[in-house]
C-alpha positions in Angstrom: -0.1 0.1 0.2 2.9 2.6 0.9 6.1 2.7 0.0 8.8 1.8 2.5 10.3 4.9 4.6 13.4 6.5 3.4 16.5 7.7 5.2 17.5 11.4 5.1 19.2 12.3 1.5 22.7 11.5 1.1 24.7 14.3 -0.7 25.2 14.5 -4.7 27.2 15.4 -7.6 27.0 18.7 -9.0 24.0 18.9 -11.6 24.9 21.4 -14.3 22.0 21.3 -16.6 20.4 24.8 -17.0 18.1 25.7 -15.1 14.6 26.9 -16.4 12.0 29.5 -14.9 8.4 30.3 -15.6 5.2 31.6 -13.7 1.6 31.8 -14.4 -1.1 34.0 -12.6 -3.8 31.4 -11.4 -6.0 34.1 -9.8 -8.1 36.6 -12.5 -7.0 39.7 -10.6 -3.6 39.3 -8.7 -3.7 41.5 -5.6 -1.9 44.7 -6.3 -0.7 44.8 -2.6 1.0 41.6 -1.1 -0.7 39.9 1.6 0.9 40.3 5.0 2.1 37.1 5.0 4.7 37.9 2.8 7.8 40.3 3.9 9.1 40.2 0.4 7.9 40.2 -3.1 8.0 36.7 -3.8 8.2 36.8 -7.5 11.5 38.7 -7.6 13.0 37.0 -4.7 12.2 33.5 -6.0 13.4 34.4 -9.4 16.7 35.6 -8.1 17.4 33.0 -5.4 16.2 29.6 -6.5 18.2 28.9 -9.8 21.2 29.2 -7.3 19.9 27.2 -4.6 18.9 24.5 -7.1 22.2 24.2 -8.4 24.1 24.1 -5.0 21.7 21.1 -4.0 21.4 19.4 -7.3 17.9 19.5 -7.5 16.9 19.3 -11.2 13.1 20.7 -10.8 10.2 22.5 -8.4 7.1 23.6 -8.7 5.7 26.8 -5.9 2.1 28.0 -5.4 1.2 30.8 -3.6 -1.9 31.4 -2.1 -2.9 35.3 -1.0 -5.9 36.7 0.7 -7.7 33.3 0.6 -7.0 32.9 -3.2 -4.5 30.6 -5.4 -2.4 33.3 -6.7 0.6 32.2 -8.8 2.5 29.3 -9.5 6.2 29.3 -10.3 8.3 26.7 -12.0 11.9 25.9 -12.0 14.3 23.6 -13.6 13.6 20.2 -15.2 11.0 17.5 -15.2 13.5 14.9 -15.9 17.2 15.6 -15.6 18.0 13.1 -18.7 15.2 14.3 -21.0 15.4 17.8 -20.5 11.6 18.4 -20.3 10.9 21.7 -18.1 8.4 21.8 -15.3 5.3 23.7 -16.1 1.9 24.3 -14.6 0.9 20.8 -15.6 3.4 19.1 -13.9 2.3 16.4 -11.3 4.6 15.7 -8.3 4.4 12.7 -5.4 3.0 14.8 -2.7 4.0 12.5 -0.1 3.1 12.9 3.3 1.2 16.1 1.8 -1.3 13.3 1.3 -2.3 13.5 5.0 -3.7 17.0 5.2 -6.1 16.0 2.2 -7.4 12.9 3.8 -7.8 14.7 7.1 -9.8 17.1 5.5 -12.3 14.5 4.0 -12.4 12.9 7.8 -13.5 16.1 9.3 -15.9 16.5 6.3 -17.5 13.0 7.4 -17.4 14.1 10.9 -19.6 17.1 9.9 -21.6 15.0 7.6 -22.6 12.6 10.7 -20.9 9.5 9.3 -17.9 9.7 11.7 -17.5 10.3 15.3 -14.3 12.6 16.2 -14.1 10.9 19.4 -15.7 7.6 18.7 -13.3 4.7 18.9 -12.6 3.7 15.3 -12.8 -0.1 16.4 -16.4 0.7 16.7 -16.9 0.9 13.0 -15.0 -2.1 12.0 -16.7 -6.0 11.8 -13.6 -7.2 14.1 -10.5 -5.7 15.8 -7.7 -4.3 13.6 -5.4 -5.8 16.2 -5.7 -7.5 19.1 -4.6 -5.0 21.8 -7.4 -3.7 24.1 -5.6 -0.7 23.9 -7.0 -0.1 19.9 -10.3 0.9 21.8 -8.6 4.1 22.8 -7.7 5.0 19.1 -10.3 7.7 17.6 -10.0 9.9 14.4 -8.9 12.8 16.7 -6.0 10.3 17.9 -5.1 9.2 14.4 -5.0 12.9 13.0 -3.0 14.2 16.0 -0.5 11.3 15.4 -1.1 9.8 19.2 -1.5 6.3 18.3 1.2 4.6 19.6 1.9 3.2 16.2 5.4 3.2 14.7 5.3 5.5 11.3 5.8 2.2 9.6 5.8 -1.5 10.9 7.9 -2.7 7.6 7.7 -6.4 8.0 7.2 -6.7 11.8 3.6 -6.9 13.1 1.7 -3.8 13.8 1.9 -2.9 17.5 0.9 -0.5 20.0 3.9 1.1 21.8 2.3 3.3 24.6 -0.9 4.1 25.6 -3.0 5.9 22.9 -3.6 9.5 23.4 -0.5 10.1 25.8 2.0 11.3 23.7 3.0 12.1 20.3 4.8 10.2 17.6 4.3 10.5 14.1 2.6 7.6 12.2 1.5 6.6 8.7 0.4 3.5 10.0 -2.4 5.5 12.3 -3.6 7.0 8.6 -4.0 3.4 7.3 -6.1 2.6 10.0 -8.3 5.7 9.6 -8.5 5.0 5.7 -9.9 1.5 6.5 -12.5 2.9 8.6 -13.5 5.4 6.3 -13.8 2.9 3.4 -16.0 0.8 5.9 -18.5 3.6 6.5 -18.6 4.8 3.0 -18.8 1.7 1.3 -15.9 3.1 -1.5 -12.4 2.7 -2.3 -10.6 5.8 -0.3 -9.7 7.4 -4.2 -13.5 7.4 -4.7 -14.2 9.1 -1.9 -11.2 11.7 -2.3 -12.6 12.3 -5.5 -16.3 13.0 -4.4 -15.4 15.0 -1.3 -12.3 16.9 -2.5 -11.1 16.4 -5.8 -14.4 17.3 -7.9 -15.9 20.0 -5.7 -12.5 22.1 -5.6 -11.8 21.6 -9.5 -8.4 19.4 -8.5 -8.4 17.7 -11.8 -4.9 16.8 -12.0 -5.2 14.8 -8.5 -5.7 11.0 -7.4 -4.2 8.6 -4.9 -4.0 6.0 -7.4 -1.9 6.1 -10.9 -3.7 7.3 -13.8 -2.6 6.8 -17.7 -2.5 10.3 -18.2 0.2 10.7 -15.6 2.8 9.0 -17.5 3.2 12.0 -19.7 2.6 14.8 -17.0 4.5 13.4 -13.8 8.0 14.7 -13.0 10.5 11.7 -12.6 12.0 11.7 -9.2 15.9 12.0 -9.1 18.5 10.5 -6.8 21.4 12.2 -4.7 23.5 12.1 -7.7 20.7 14.0 -10.1 19.9 10.4 -11.5 16.4 9.6 -12.4 14.8 6.8 -11.0 11.8 4.8 -11.7 8.1 6.2 -11.1 6.0 5.0 -8.4 2.7 4.1 -9.8 0.4 3.3 -6.8 -2.4 0.9 -7.6 -4.0 1.3 -4.6 -4.8 4.6 -2.5 -2.6 5.2 0.8 -4.2 7.8 2.5 -0.4 9.0 4.0 1.5 8.7 0.8 0.1 8.2 -2.7 -1.4 11.3 -3.9 -0.1 12.7 -6.9 -0.9 16.3 -7.7 0.4 19.5 -9.1 1.4 22.8 -7.1 -1.9 24.4 -8.9 -4.2 21.9 -7.5 -2.7 21.6 -4.2 -3.0 25.5 -4.2 -7.0 25.0 -4.4 -6.9 22.8 -1.9 -5.2 25.1 0.5 -7.4 27.6 -0.2 -10.1 25.8 0.8 -8.4 24.8 3.8 -7.9 28.4 4.8 -11.5 29.5 4.0 -12.8 26.4 5.8 -14.7 25.6 2.7 -16.6 22.5 3.4 -16.2 22.8 6.7 -18.4 23.8 9.9 -16.6 26.6 11.8 -16.6 24.6 14.7 -14.5 22.1 12.9 -12.3 24.4 11.2 -11.3 25.6 14.7 -10.6 22.1 15.8 -8.3 21.2 13.0 -6.2 24.5 13.9 -6.1 23.7 17.6 -3.0 22.3 19.0 -3.6 18.8 20.3 -0.4 17.8 21.3 3.0 19.3 21.7 5.7 17.6 19.9 9.0 16.0 21.6 11.9 18.6 20.2 14.3 16.0 19.9 12.3 13.5 17.7 9.6 12.8 15.1 9.1 9.1 15.6 9.1 8.6 19.4 7.6 5.1 20.2 10.6 4.0 22.3 10.7 6.9 24.7 8.6 9.5 26.8 9.8 13.3 26.0 12.1 15.1 28.3 10.5 17.8 27.6 7.7 19.4 25.0 8.1 21.9 22.5 7.0 25.5 23.2 6.4 26.4 19.8 5.5 23.5 17.8 2.2 21.2 18.2 0.0 19.1 16.0 -3.6 19.8 15.3 -6.0 17.5 13.1 -3.8 16.6 10.2 -1.5 19.5 10.2 1.7 20.5 12.3 1.2 23.8 14.0 4.0 26.5 14.5 3.5 29.4 17.3 6.8 31.2 17.3 7.5 33.2 20.4 8.5 36.5 20.2 9.6 38.2 23.4 8.8 35.6 25.5 4.8 35.2 24.3 3.4 33.5 21.3 3.0 35.7 18.3 -0.6 34.6 17.1 -0.1 36.9 13.6 2.6 34.3 12.8 1.4 31.1 13.7 1.1 28.6 10.7 0.0 25.6 9.8 2.4 23.3 7.6 3.6 19.9 6.9 6.6 18.0 5.1 6.5 15.1 2.7 9.2 12.8 1.9 8.9 9.7 -0.4 12.6 9.6 -1.2 13.2 11.1 -4.6 10.4 13.5 -4.2 10.5 16.2 -1.3 7.8 18.8 -0.5 6.5 21.4 2.2 3.5 23.3 2.7 2.8 26.3 4.8 -0.2 28.3 5.9 -1.2 31.6 7.8 -4.9 31.1 8.9 -4.9 34.8 10.1 -3.9 36.2 6.8 -5.4 33.4 4.6 -2.2 33.2 3.0 0.5 30.3 2.0 2.4 28.3 -0.3 3.2 24.8 -1.5 6.7 23.4 -2.5 7.1 20.2 -4.4 10.6 18.8 -5.9 11.7 15.9 -7.8 14.9 15.4 -5.8 16.0 13.4 -2.8 17.9 16.8 -1.7 14.5 18.9 -2.0 14.5 19.8 1.8 17.6 20.7 1.6 16.4 24.0 -0.1 13.2 24.2 1.5 14.3 26.5 4.6 15.5 29.1 2.4 12.7 29.2 -0.4 10.3 29.2 2.7 11.9 32.1 4.2 11.9 34.1 1.0 8.1 33.6 1.0 7.3 34.3 4.7 10.0 36.8 5.6 11.1 34.3 8.4 12.8 31.0 9.3 10.1 28.6 10.0 10.8 26.6 13.0 10.0 22.9 11.5 13.2 22.6 9.9 14.8 22.5 13.1 12.5 19.4 14.2 12.7 17.4 11.1 16.3 17.7 11.0 17.2 17.7 7.1 21.0 18.8 6.2 20.7 22.6 4.7 22.3 23.1 1.3 24.9 25.4 3.0 25.7 23.0 6.2 28.9 21.7 6.8 27.7 18.3 6.5 26.5 18.9 3.3 29.3 20.5 1.7 31.5 18.1 3.4 29.8 15.0 1.6 29.6 17.0 -1.8 33.3 17.9 -1.8 34.1 13.9 -0.8 31.9 13.0 -3.5 33.4 15.3 -6.2 37.1 15.5 -5.1 37.7 12.5 -3.0 37.6 12.0 0.9 41.1 13.1 1.4 40.6 16.7 0.0 37.2 16.9 2.1 38.8 15.7 5.0 41.5 18.3 4.5 39.4 21.2 3.7 37.3 20.3 6.9 40.2 19.4 9.0 39.6 22.0 11.9 35.8 21.3 11.9 35.8 18.0 12.0 38.5 17.7 15.0 36.4 20.2 17.1 33.1 17.8 15.9 31.4 20.9 14.8 30.0 19.5 11.4 26.0 19.5 12.1 
């Protein structure tokens, strides 16, 4: 059902193909004054910075969509769909959304709650004809518990039996397996396969014509090719079964339509929208997948809501509500992505890349758009393109380990490479 988990990206040989850029407005009348979410004009800043970032991190292609004042505003496309064929990324290019699949599924779950088909706090086991696993604690797992990653399941079980590692609800541990459990319940109560449910409740109402949790033949021509750390194309993953946690294929344009719906509360009761945006649990600052230990402390700035990470940055010792954001990251190996949105200003952005190194440049791109560093990147812990560890590995790959060790001798001796 789901592609297996991937390690953090190794580092790569410089990719020298020329970078291509295009952008297109997707609102009829672009706003004359940028939304307060933006501290800079994103068009000029992205155009200036992204080609250099992509070259430094060896990212062949990416697509960004921005939302202003609750409306999709503009799509920015850079680079290549495929490093070998040299096809450019365009507005129609489709990417693996990886874990950005989860917020879209969460939106559908909340719509089912509003329709009375599913109870947010009703044990999921009551909807199934037999127990999902043999463990009495499974009766504590509800839709709320799944969407806030408190099931006690590991992210992915691999070849091991599915187990609950701590009492559901007591703490955070990111889990794709929890989403698979909730998907089983959604398919049971609707009597439909997941992709049909998503099409009926999200894709068709929002006009997301290029989105699906299962492979469609048209995707053969439209989908970007993923690339390994050396910028070599890898085989496309063509899921024939929908996975709520990871199998969405979509375009930046389509995802912007979804993000605008979330920011406007389209299709949700106001009370349900508030539930989605309300922190359910603070995360462990030291890990994302934390089934084996309780946290030493809880984050004061990063939380999980219903389907979304929530950042509440502190300024001068207090929470800055104007800068609060919803966010999520995605990692399917050769595809990396990130989404961030400010509910107060109804503004945001989504970034899709076709490279294992995509999240190495995501912090800099997000900073260009929102005007500050986003705390999520310190938590998910991907090496930045300008970090010592990234540069060390790149030099070692290009010029050999001896040259890299010599150049970084002082840093190695002080164990300062991070």
